[in-house]
N, C-alpha and C positions, 0 to 999 in steps of 0.2 A: 472266587472264593477271596475269604478275610477270615486272617489273622492277626489275631490280635494278644496281649501279652501284658497281665499286670503283676506285679513287682511289689510284696506286703510284708511286712517284719512279725514275728508273731509274737502277740502280748509286747505290745511295743508302739504304739501310734503314733508315738510324737518321732521314731526313728531315730534315737537316742543314744548312744553306747559309750561305756567306760575302755578307754585302753584295756587293754586282755580278759575283756570281756567275751562271749561268745557270740554270736551275731547268727542268728538261724533266724528262716522264712519260709516263703514259695512262693514261687515263681507258675502262676498262673496263665497257660496257654487257652487260648479258643479259637477252636474252628468253627465257621457257618456250618459250613456244608462237604462234604467230597464225592468227587466225582470218577467211576475209573476211566483211564483211555490209552490201554492198555490196545484195544482192539480199535482205534484210528489211526497206528502210529503209522501202517502198514503205507500208507496212500499221501506223505508226509515225506519229504525230505526232515536233514539232521536238524535243518534253523527251526524248519516250522513244528518238530514234535517238541522241541525244548521249548517252544513259545507256547505249545498247547500246555507243558510242562506247568509252566507259569502262572498261565492264566484259569485253567483249570483244577489242579490237584497242589495243593501245600506240598512239595515236594521239596528235603532239604537234604545234604548231605550228611547235617551234622544240626543239633542246637548243645550253643558251650553256653554256660554259666561261667562266668566272672566277677572274681570279689577285687577292686584293685584302691588301692590309697596313695597317693602320692603328692607332690608339691612341687609348683613352677613358679617359676616367676620369670620374670619379662617388660625390658621397657626399651627407651632409646632417646639418649642424649645429645644436643646438638654443640661439635667445639669446631673453629676457624671454621666456619661453613660448609660438614659435613655432618652425617647422625650418623654415629653409632649403635651398634644394638646391643643388649643384655639381655644371658638369659640364662634357664639352673632350670634343672630338675633332679629332686628325689625322689625313691620310691619305696615304699615302706610294707607295702601286699602288691603279692602278684598271683593271683591263683584262678585255677581253672577247673571248671567239673562240664563230662559233657549229659545232657541231660537225653538226648538223643542222636546215636553215632557216636565216631569215636575220629582220634586223631589219625588212625592207622585207614580207615574204613571210607572211601569216598562215593559210597551206594546212594541211592535215594533212599530215604525214609517218609513215606506219608503217615502226615499228621490227617488223622480220623476226626470226623466231626464229633463238635462237645467240646468241653470242657476236662485238660490234663490240669494235672496237680502234680508239681516238681518242688520235693523241701529243699531245704541246702542248711550248712550249715558252717560258719567261716568263727577260729578262733583267732582275734585280733592280739597285735604283736602287744606288748605290757608299753613299752615304749614309742607307741602313736605321740605324733603331737597333735593336737586340739586341731576341729575342722577350721578352717579360716578364710573369708576370701576380703582379699583387698582388693587396692586400684594398683598393684606393678605385681604381683602373687598371688596363687590363693594354695590353702592344704585340703585336696578334695577324699573324699571316700564314695564309690559307687557300685552297687552292682547292676550290670547289664547281663543280656541274656541275649545274645546271637543268634539269628538263624542262616544257620551260612547255604549262600547261595553260588558254589564256581561257575556257573555260567552267568552269573547274574551278579548284582553286589548285592550284598548282605543287610540285612535286616535286623538295626538294631532296637532294643530296649532296656533304658535308662532310669535309675532311681536308687539316687543318691542316699547319702545317712550322715550322722551327725558323729562324729566321735570326739570323747571328751578327754586330757588330760587329767586324771586322779590327781590332785592339787588341795591333799588334805591341809589346813594352816594347822593343825594340834602338831603336825610331825615333820614337817618340811623343815621348817628351822626354828631353833629356839627362841631365836631375836624377835620372829613374829609378835611374839605371845609380848615381849615390854615394849614401854613406852618409848618412843619416839622422838629427841629433841633436837632443834636446829637453831642458830641464833647469827646474824650477821648485821656487821652496821655497813654506814655508807655516806660519802660529805657528798656535798654538789658543789659546782662549780671550784676553782684552784687559786692560790693568792691574795691576795688582800679580803677575797669575796667568798672565800674557802667559807661553808657552812657546819655547824659543830654535826654531829654524827646524828644519823638516822636511824636507829637501834631496832628488828626484827629478832621477833624471839615466835618459833612454830611448837607445838607441843601438842603428837597424837596419842588417843590411849594406850594403840597398837599397831604393829607395820602391815600385819595384815587382813584382810576383807573381802565378803565373794559379794554377787550383784545384789541389788536389795537392800542392802545394807547402806547409812549413811555416815560419810568418817566427820566426827567433830572436831573442827580444828582450832584450836585454842592457838588465838594471835596476841602477844603482845607484843603493840605499839609504840616504842620510847623516843618522840619524837624532840630534839633538841635542838630544830633547824628556827629559823624562825621564818618557815613558811609551812603551812596544813598540808595534811595528808589527805588529800581530795574524794580518797574512796579507795577500797581493800577490792583488791579481785582473785579471787581463788579461781583456779582449772584444775580439775581430773583430766590428763593427761594422755593418751595411748602412743606409745611409739615400738614404729614397725620397723625393721631392719632388713632391705632385699639383701641378695647375694645373689649373684653369677657366677655362673661356674665358668662359661667359654665367651669372653677372657672376663679374668676374676676382678670384679668388682662389686661395691655396696653404694644403696643408698639407705635414706632415713624416708619414714613418713608421720608424718606429728598429724595425730587426730585430737583433738579437743572434745570426750565424751563428755563433760560435765562444766556447768557455771555455776559462784554463787559471789555474792557481793557483799560486803562490810559496809558499815559508815566510816567516815569520815574524824580523824586525829587530829583535835588543834598544834598548834604551832606552841611548841614547850610545856607540853603535854604528853603523860602516858597517859594508854588506853587498850585493857583486856576487851578481846571479844570470842567470842563463840559462835562459829559460822559449821554450820553443815553442809559437807558434799557427798551428793549422790551417787551412788557407785547402782548404773543400768547394767541394763546385758551386754556382757561385752566376753569375749576369751578369756581364759585363763592367763596368768603370768607363765613364758614358753621360753625360757632361753640357751635352752641344753636340749631338744631331743630331734628339733631342726638343723640342718645342717644351712639351711638356704632363706628360713622367717622367723624370725627371733620377734618377742613380744613382749616388754616391757611397759609399767606404768610411773608416773612420777605427780607429784602435786604439786601446783608452782602455787605460788602465791607474791601479788604483785602491789606494792605498796605507789600510788601516783598521788607522787610532789605537784601541787598545786602553784600555777605560775610557769616553772621551772619546767613541763612538761619533761620531765625527765620519772625515773622508777626505781626501786629498787626490785628487784626479783630474787625469790627464796624459792627451793627447790629440794623437794623431801621425795626419795625412792617408795614407792608402796609395792606390796603384792597383792595382785584377786586371786582369789583359790577356787575350788569348786566345793568345798567343805569349810564350814564358819568355825573359827576356835569356838570351840566349850559355849555349847548353846545346846541347851535341855532341851529333848524335845524331837531333836534334828533327825533322822534320822537315813542314811545315804546308803546303796549297795556298796558296802567292799568291795574293791578292785580283786579279780582271783588272782592266781598266781601267773609267775610270769614266762611267759611262753617258754618251751624249751628249744626251738627254733629259731628263737630272734631274740640278740641284742644289742639290736639301735645300731646306728652309721658312728665309726669312731670321727668321721671327717668326711668330705665332699672329694679326698682322693681314694676313700678307703669303701665302698660301696658297700651293704651286707652282701654275706655270700650267702645266705637261708634265707628264703623266703616261705611264709605257713601258706598249707597248700587249703583250698575249699574244700568242702566232700558235700554230694548230694546224698539223702539220709534218706531214708520211709517216712517216719517221725521221731521229731525233738519234743525233749519237755527240755521246758524257759519260761519258768515264771519270772518276770516282773512286778508284777502284782505286790502294792506297797500294803506290808499287816496293818490292821484293824489298829493296831495298838498306835499306828504311829498319830504323834501329836500333830507335824511340820513336814511337807515334803514339795522341796521348788518347784517351782513350775518353768518349764523350757521355754525360752523366749526369742525371738528374730532379734537381734544387733541391729538399732534401727543406725549408728555411725558406720559399720559398714558397707560390704557392696555385695548384690546377690550375684550369684557367678555364672555363666552358662556352660552346666554341666557336658553338651552333646559336644562342643567346641571340638572335640578331637574324634566324633563320628558324623561322615559324610552323612549316610541314611537310617539318622536317627529316628523314632516317633518315642512320642509322651511328653513332658514336661520341660521348658529348659532351664528356666530360671530354678538355684538354690540357696537359700539362706541357711543356714548351720541354727540350729537351737543351743542356746546356754544357761545351766539352773539361776534361777534368779528366786532369793530366799522374801519368804512374808516373817521377819523377826527381828526383835531387839538391835538399836545400832548400842555398840559399846558409850558409858561414860564418858565425856571428856576430863580431860588431866587437869585437877587447878591446884596449882601450885603458891606460890610465896605469894608472889607478883600477877598470878590470874584469879586470884580471890578481890583486887582492886578493881571495881566497875572502871574505877577511872580519876586520875587525880594530875596537880600540875605540877609541872617540876620545881620546885621551889626554889630552888638551887640555879636555875638558869633564868630566874625572872631579874630584871633589870630596875 
């Protein structure tokens, strides 16, 4: 006797949802055949009867559908010859719905031969953090169907889905629309060997971007030293901070997700370069919704000084969103209203009092098909710089695919124009005042 289960989402092939949306789908149980065994029971002991039930008839005390969302962190650190373990957990969604049987009734139920479809729907909290798989932790959302058998291990069928925080750059903060500027100076060596300053200016047309765009970084190098700048190195860096709850601790993972290079700058010269840094598929910035995993981004520019083996480093924070700044032709479904039952955790010490529940439905209408008038919509792609997670690591007897990688929106839209300032209009010139 074989029972299998397939979990699918209605009108959502990618299994990608925004926080606050309704997740609905279907759990399909397939049973190849059923067999009546009541006439055989009188000739066997109780243990043999249970064995016959397990082999000849798909009997279960209940079939439970769960939708869960949580984040976990775990890592170890060595100190003074000992290893200390750190871990944390935070729940965002915990929902149960019985497709067959109930919590109070332990009577066995037989699944007849054939195909059985069970529709379900679950309202996501509005303040769900985005799905993420990292080296020291993860944020996961999973649908589970448990075939409960008190006399034997439960059968579990799982399917993960991606949840995205709706981060519309047009409404997050007005500062994201403004051009960003930063500058810094550095001298090399000391005493009588001290050089004149090397100045770096960074200019961005805006502070917010979405995957698929390129960040046009305008770098002005004012090299007043007597040594050439051999190369400019640009990096878009993802910073992930993991927190543990017991004991309280944190650590940061630094991931370079995109690189670019710029040309050299001669000594006693000024040069302006515009270099594009691509934004690949990656989770959106999130530093508020999860108390144990926070994600931020920064742009780093290094000016490598020839012969001295030193560099000047400039850092500028940027925000990665899920909806771009004022790009015509882009239509993305807006997030639904905030859930009435979930306001999000206030701190690691204050877990939510109430979590939304899942509902088994006969029929649900949930169409995410884009309108024919939409000029461009994002594609959902796996991030190449994050991990693939094992979604069944908490289940001893799970069936189905273990590996899961969240999908993030990637746009095919124009990138913003670079900043043109008084300094950046010059392709390059010699600093006459520093010539001997």
